C-alpha positions in Angstrom: -2.4 -2.0 -1.4 -4.3 -0.8 -4.2 -3.3 2.7 -4.3 -6.1 3.0 -1.7 -8.7 5.5 -2.6 -10.0 6.2 0.8 -13.6 5.9 -0.3 -12.9 2.3 -1.3 -10.9 1.3 1.8 -8.6 -1.1 -0.1 -5.1 -2.9 0.6 -7.0 -3.3 3.9 -10.3 -3.7 5.4 -12.3 -1.0 7.1 -12.4 -3.2 10.2 -8.6 -3.3 10.3 -8.4 0.4 9.9 -10.9 1.1 12.7 -9.1 -1.5 14.9 -6.0 0.6 14.6 -7.8 3.8 15.7 -7.1 5.2 19.1 -9.6 4.6 21.8 -9.9 8.3 22.5 -9.5 10.2 19.4 -7.9 13.7 19.3 -10.3 16.4 18.5 -10.4 17.0 14.7 -10.7 20.4 13.1 -9.7 23.6 14.9 -6.1 24.6 15.3 -3.8 22.1 13.4 -0.9 22.5 15.8 -3.1 21.8 18.8 -4.4 18.7 17.0 -0.8 17.5 16.3 0.1 18.0 20.0 -2.8 16.0 21.1 -2.1 13.1 18.7 1.6 13.2 19.7 0.5 12.8 23.4 -1.6 9.8 22.4 1.4 8.3 20.5 3.6 8.7 23.6 0.9 7.0 25.7 0.9 4.1 23.1 4.6 3.6 23.7 6.1 5.4 20.7 9.4 6.9 21.5 9.5 10.7 21.8 12.4 10.9 19.3 10.3 9.2 16.6 7.3 11.4 17.4 9.3 14.6 17.3 11.1 13.7 14.1 7.9 12.6 12.3 5.5 15.2 13.5 7.7 18.2 14.5 6.9 21.1 12.1 4.3 19.1 10.1 1.8 21.2 8.2 -1.5 20.4 6.6 -1.6 19.7 2.9 -4.7 21.1 1.1 -3.8 19.2 -2.1 -4.3 15.9 -0.2 -7.9 16.8 0.8 -8.6 18.1 -2.7 -7.4 14.8 -4.2 -9.4 12.8 -1.7 -12.6 14.5 -2.7 -11.9 14.0 -6.4 -11.2 10.3 -6.2 -14.6 9.1 -5.2 -15.5 8.1 -8.7 -12.2 6.4 -9.6 -13.7 3.0 -10.3 -16.8 4.1 -12.2 -15.4 2.7 -15.4 -16.7 -0.6 -16.8 -14.4 -3.6 -16.4 -13.5 -3.5 -20.1 -12.6 0.2 -19.9 -10.6 -0.2 -16.8 -8.7 -3.4 -17.7 -7.7 -1.9 -21.0 -5.7 0.8 -19.2 -4.1 -1.5 -16.7 -3.3 -4.8 -18.3 -1.5 -4.6 -21.6 0.9 -6.8 -23.5 4.0 -5.2 -22.0 2.8 -5.6 -18.4 1.9 -9.2 -19.1 5.3 -9.9 -20.6 7.1 -8.3 -17.7 4.8 -10.1 -15.2 5.7 -13.5 -16.7 9.4 -12.6 -16.5 8.9 -11.7 -12.9 7.3 -15.1 -12.2 10.3 -16.8 -13.7 12.8 -14.7 -11.9 11.2 -15.2 -8.5 9.9 -18.7 -9.1 11.6 -20.2 -6.0 10.5 -17.4 -3.7 6.9 -17.5 -5.0 6.9 -21.3 -4.5 7.9 -21.0 -0.9 5.3 -18.3 -0.3 2.6 -20.5 -1.9 3.6 -23.4 0.3 3.3 -21.3 3.4 0.2 -19.1 2.6 -1.6 -21.0 -0.2 -1.7 -18.0 -2.6 -0.6 -18.8 -6.2 2.2 -16.9 -7.8 0.1 -15.3 -10.5 -2.2 -13.6 -8.0 0.7 -12.1 -6.1 2.5 -11.0 -9.3 -0.7 -9.5 -10.7 -1.2 -7.4 -7.6 2.4 -6.4 -7.6 2.2 -5.3 -11.2 -1.0 -3.3 -10.8 0.2 -1.5 -7.6 3.7 -0.5 -8.6 4.7 -2.0 -11.9 6.6 -4.7 -10.0 8.3 -2.2 -7.7 9.7 -0.1 -10.6 6.8 2.3 -10.8 5.2 5.0 -8.7 4.9 4.1 -5.0 3.9 7.7 -4.2 6.0 10.8 -3.6 4.2 12.3 -0.6 5.5 12.5 3.0 3.3 10.0 4.8 3.2 11.8 8.1 2.0 15.0 6.4 -0.6 13.1 4.5 -2.0 11.2 7.5 -1.9 14.2 9.8 -3.9 16.2 7.2 -6.4 13.4 6.8 -6.7 12.8 10.5 -7.3 16.5 11.2 -10.1 16.5 8.7 -13.3 15.5 10.5 -14.9 13.2 8.0 -12.8 10.1 8.9 -10.7 11.4 11.7 -10.6 8.2 13.9 -9.7 6.0 10.9 -6.8 8.2 9.9 -5.7 8.8 13.5 -5.3 5.1 13.6 -3.3 5.1 10.4 -1.1 7.9 11.8 -0.3 5.9 14.9 0.4 2.8 12.9 2.9 4.8 10.7 4.7 6.0 13.8 4.9 2.4 14.9 6.5 1.4 11.6 9.3 3.8 12.3 9.5 3.1 16.0 10.0 -0.6 15.5 12.7 0.0 12.9 11.0 -1.4 9.8 11.5 1.8 7.8 13.5 4.9 8.5 11.7 8.2 8.4 13.3 9.1 5.0 11.4 6.1 3.5 8.0 7.1 4.8 7.0 8.3 1.4 3.7 7.2 -0.1 0.5 8.0 -1.9 -2.5 10.2 -1.2 -3.9 8.1 1.6 -0.6 7.2 3.2 -0.2 3.9 1.3 3.4 2.5 1.5 5.6 0.2 -0.5 5.5 -2.0 -3.6 2.0 -3.3 -3.0 0.7 -0.1 -1.3 -0.2 -1.1 2.2 -1.9 1.3 4.5 0.2 1.6 7.7 -2.4 -0.4 9.8 -2.2 -3.2 7.3 1.6 -3.0 7.3 1.5 -3.6 11.0 -1.2 -6.3 10.9 -0.1 -8.3 7.9 3.6 -7.5 7.4 5.9 -10.5 7.2 9.7 -10.5 7.6 10.2 -13.2 4.9 13.8 -12.4 4.2 14.7 -12.9 7.8 16.6 -9.7 8.5 14.5 -8.7 11.5 12.5 -6.0 9.8 9.4 -5.8 7.6 10.5 -3.8 4.6 7.7 -3.3 2.1 9.6 -0.7 0.0 12.8 -2.6 -0.8 12.5 -6.3 0.1 10.7 -8.4 -2.6 10.3 -11.4 -0.2 8.7 -9.2 2.4 6.4 -7.5 -0.1 5.1 -10.7 -1.7 4.8 -12.7 1.5 3.0 -9.9 3.3 0.6 -9.6 0.4 -0.1 -13.4 0.6 -0.5 -13.1 4.3 -3.2 -10.5 3.9 -5.1 -12.7 1.6 -4.7 -15.8 3.6 -5.8 -14.1 6.8 -8.9 -12.9 5.1 -10.1 -16.3 3.9 -8.0 -17.3 0.9 -8.3 -21.1 0.2 -5.3 -22.8 -1.2 -5.9 -24.5 -4.6 -9.3 -22.8 -5.1 -10.4 -20.7 -8.0 -10.2 -17.0 -7.7 -12.8 -16.1 -10.4 -15.8 -13.9 -9.6 -18.3 -15.5 -7.2 -15.7 -17.7 -5.5 -14.5 -17.4 -1.8 -11.1 -16.4 -3.0 -12.5 -13.6 -5.1 -14.3 -12.5 -2.0 -11.1 -12.7 0.0 -9.6 -10.1 -2.4 -12.3 -7.7 -1.2 -10.0 -7.0 1.7 -7.5 -5.8 -0.8 -10.0 -3.6 -2.7 -13.7 -3.5 -2.4 -14.1 -2.3 -6.0 -15.5 -5.2 -8.1 -13.8 -3.9 -11.3 -10.4 -3.9 -9.5 -10.8 -7.5 -8.3 -11.9 -8.6 -11.7 -8.8 -7.0 -13.1 -6.5 -8.8 -10.7 -8.2 -12.1 -11.7 -7.9 -11.3 -15.4 -4.2 -10.3 -15.1 -3.5 -13.5 -13.1 -5.1 -15.6 -15.7 -2.9 -14.0 -18.4 0.2 -14.6 -16.3 -0.8 -18.3 -15.8 -1.5 -18.7 -19.5 -5.2 -19.3 -19.0 
């Protein structure tokens, strides 16, 4: 979701993130290996298999670059809407988005029937997040990122929750460990879901028994629609600023400029 910049708490709500946090958080700061041992014990108590815990967290080390990036990103959306949209929604991306709407018309129609979210909104988010699955979905090991952020004391409970959710994704067979690669806050897949949102909103729309938000376009788009519907999206309603549907997109990203960019891009795709 929204290349989450942690200060914005995007591609899923703060409430969802906190809900995923462990009841008794491991102690942040101090020795990193001791912290990892503690969070590993919590994961085992939560029912995660020992094999998954060992493979994911064995030998994990902190990443100072992740913390440095996190501190730099707090002003990401300080641009005006005009400044921001000009860098994200150009003629080429609009053209590709319209082609994607045609290519996936049947799928998008089925998703709209079930969740009430129109194709142009889903394709706009998809395009902004990963250039329709062809762009950058992140290159960082998710478990190293989340362990680093969870060990940092500023938002330890939030990211401990994300770390446990990421372990659950592997444990239930949705993604193998090799595919747990993401961005600087642990976002995953073609529309950049945080692990807790992956667990909460993920939909197996292709019917293969797994929620695969890296490779399965049906799962990606249906899960994105499910997030919006669950957070108040009204079928057939406007999504312009000031409407309930625009507010529902706040669960995706709290930044006003980003939600306005989604709406603008969607209008271009719909020919409005």
